[in-house]
N, C-alpha and C positions, 0 to 999 in steps of 0.2 A: 940150586934151589928150583923146584918145579914151579911152573906157572900156575896162577890161580885160574886164568882163562887162556885158552889157546884155540884160535880159530884159523883154519886154513882153507882157502878157496871157497868160502861160504857164499852161496847164492840162493835167492828166493824170488818168486814171482807171485803177484796178486792179479788174478784175472788177466794174465798176459802182460802185465806191467812189471818191469824190473824193480824190485824193492831193495835187493842186495845183490851186488855184482862182484863176485870173486874177492870177498873181504878176507884179509889176513890181519890178525890182531892178537897181541899177547899182552896180558896184564899180570904183573907179579903180585905175590901175597902182600897185603898191607898197602898196596899202591892205590892212589885216588886218581881216577881217570874221568875226564869230562868229554861227552860227545856233544858237539855243537853242529848246527846246520838248520836250514829252513824246514818248514813243514813239508813232509813227504820225502825227506832226505834219507830215511831208513833208520833213524835213531831208535824209535820205539820198537820197530821190527827186530833190530839187533838185540835190544834188551829182552824181548820176548823169547828170542832164540836162546840167549844165555840162561834164561830162567826155566827153560825146558818146556815152554808153552807153545812154541811155534811148530807147525807141522808142514811137511812137504818141502823142506829146504834140502840143499845138496852141499857137499863138501865135508869137512871134518871139524868137529867141535868137541872140546873137552873143558869141563868146569870142575875145579877142585879135585882133579885127578880122576874124574868119572867121565867117560865118553857119553855124549848125548846122542839120542836116537831120534831121527826126524819123524818117525812113525808112532812113537809112544812116549809118555812122560817118564821122568826119572822115578826111581823107587822112592818111597816115602822117606826112608832114612837118609838118602842122598839129598832129597829135596829140602829137608829141614836145614841144611847147611847154607842155603842161599835165602836171604831175606829180600823182600820186595816192598818198596814204598811207592804207592800209586799216586798219580796226579790228583785223583778225586778223593783221596784219603781212604775210601773203602771201609768206613767204620760202621758198626751196628748202632744206629742212632738211639735206640731204646735202651741200650746197655750203658752202664756207667763207664767212666774213664778206666777204672780198675779192671772191669770185666773185659773191655776192649783190649787192654794191654795184656791181660791174661790169655787172650786168644792167641797171642804169639807163642804160648807154651804148648799149644795143641800138637804141633809136630814133634815135640819132645816127650810126650806122654804115650802110654800104651793106647792101642786102638779103643779098648773098652773104657778106659779111664777118660779118654777125650770125649767119648759119646755121652758119658754120665756127668762130665764136668767135675771129676774128682781130681784135684790137684794136690801135689805133695807139699811138704813144708819148704822144700827147696824151691819149688815153683813160686810160692808166695814170697820167698826171700828175694828171688831174682826180680820179680815184678816190683817189689818195694824199692829195691836198689835203683832200678831203671826209672821209676817215678821220681825219685830224688834227683837223679842225674839230669832229667829232662825238665825239672821244675814243675812237675805236675802233682806232687804229693798232696798239696792243699785242694786239688780238684778231683781227687780220686773217686769220690762218691757222686760227682756231678754227671748227669746224662750227657752223652755225646752231642745230642741235638741242641744242647744249651750252650755250646762252646762257640767261640769266634773262629774264623778261618785259621788264624795262626795257632790257636790252641788245638784245633782238630789236627793240624799237621804235626804238632808235637806228639799228640797221641799216636798217630800213625808211625812216627819215628820210634816212640817208646815200645810199641807193639813189636816192631821189627827187631829192636835191640833185645827184647825179652826172649826172642827166639834163639838168641845166642848163635847167630850165623857166623860163618867164616867169610862171607861175602855179602855185601849189600848192593842191590840194584835199585836205582831210584829214577822213575820216569817223570821228568819235569816237576820235581818236588816243590818248586817255588813259583810256578807259573801263575797261581791264583793269588799271590801275595804282593803287597806293595813293596817297594825297594828296601825299606828298612827291615820289614819282617822277613823278606827273602834272604837278606844277608844273615840275619840271626839264625834262620832255619838251616842254611848251608853250613854255617859255623857249627851248629849243634850236631848235624850229621857227621861232618868230617872230624870234629874234635872227639866225639864219642867213639867213632870208628878207630881213630888213631890210638886212643886210650886203650882199646881192646885188641889192637893189632888186626883189625878187620879191613879188608879191601873194599873199595867203593867204586862203582861205575854209575855216573848220573848223566842224564841228558838235560840240555839247557838251550834256551834261545838267548841267553845273556852272556856273551863272550867275556866281558870284563869280570863278572862275578866268577865265571868258570876259571879264569886265569888266577884269580885270587885264592881259590880254595882247592884246586886240583893240582896234582903233581905233573900230569900230562893232559894235553888237549888234543882230541882227534876231530878233524873237520870232515863232515860227510855232506855229499851232494849227489842226488840221483843214485843213491845206493852204493856210492863209491867213496873210499877214503881219499881225500885230497891232500891231507897232511896229518902227521902224527909226530908231535914233538913236545919237549918240556914247556910248561906253561909260560915260563919267562922268555921264551924265544918266539912267541906268537906275534906276528906283525900285523899292521893294519891291512897289508896286502893279502895276507892269509884270510883274514875275516872277509874282505871284499870278494875273494875268490869263492868262498863258501856261500855267501848270501847274495852276491850279485853276478857271479859267474865270471868275474874278471880273473885272468890267469895270474897266479903268483909267480914270482921270479924263480925259475927252476934252480938257480944257484943256491936258493935258500931252503930248498926242499931237503928234508931229512928222511932217510929211509930207516925205518925201525925194524 
């Protein structure tokens, strides 16, 4: 089985500061991977690279069978296969929930149809099903700026699912939510993805939640991978190494 994501020797600098340092990473189709680490560890940079938005990096990167180019974005057809959930939701506040979720279909329609907002019966069917799956059907006509933070995040998730991606990338999807809502949102993302056979990579500052919902956890610090192992094998020492700089027991390290 071919990998959904394959990175080899990936490096990147911001204004002379190392953001990623020779990162090697493989994610299989349908797998759920969590990236944890302190601010500035390189988590968001790594997601931007996987999404095809990062420029000027070096190394080799392949996502869903297509090689990424550090100088230009992926083709529109390829780009539609990767969905992205942003930390700040990135909704159109003056549009309804239904319209925001329908925006996820833009990459699946023809160029002219997307410009004129002309969507097919299938587009409407997909959006309707996603609204049901995410518990938003009763809010379909409500404007996005009238929603709570948890509701807005569900709309962002629904929009991503409406895109029918093969891979979901989520940058700190629960950082703005209280613990109870954070748990519900991560459960929604991972359960919806597993139902559809979609791979997920999400970043998080919450190691315990990451272990509960991810198959694997990767610890990043200073642009380097410190550990990469199944979520059930993450130790307190691993977490300390990532967030406090304490060295983990080398006998526990797993080479992936």
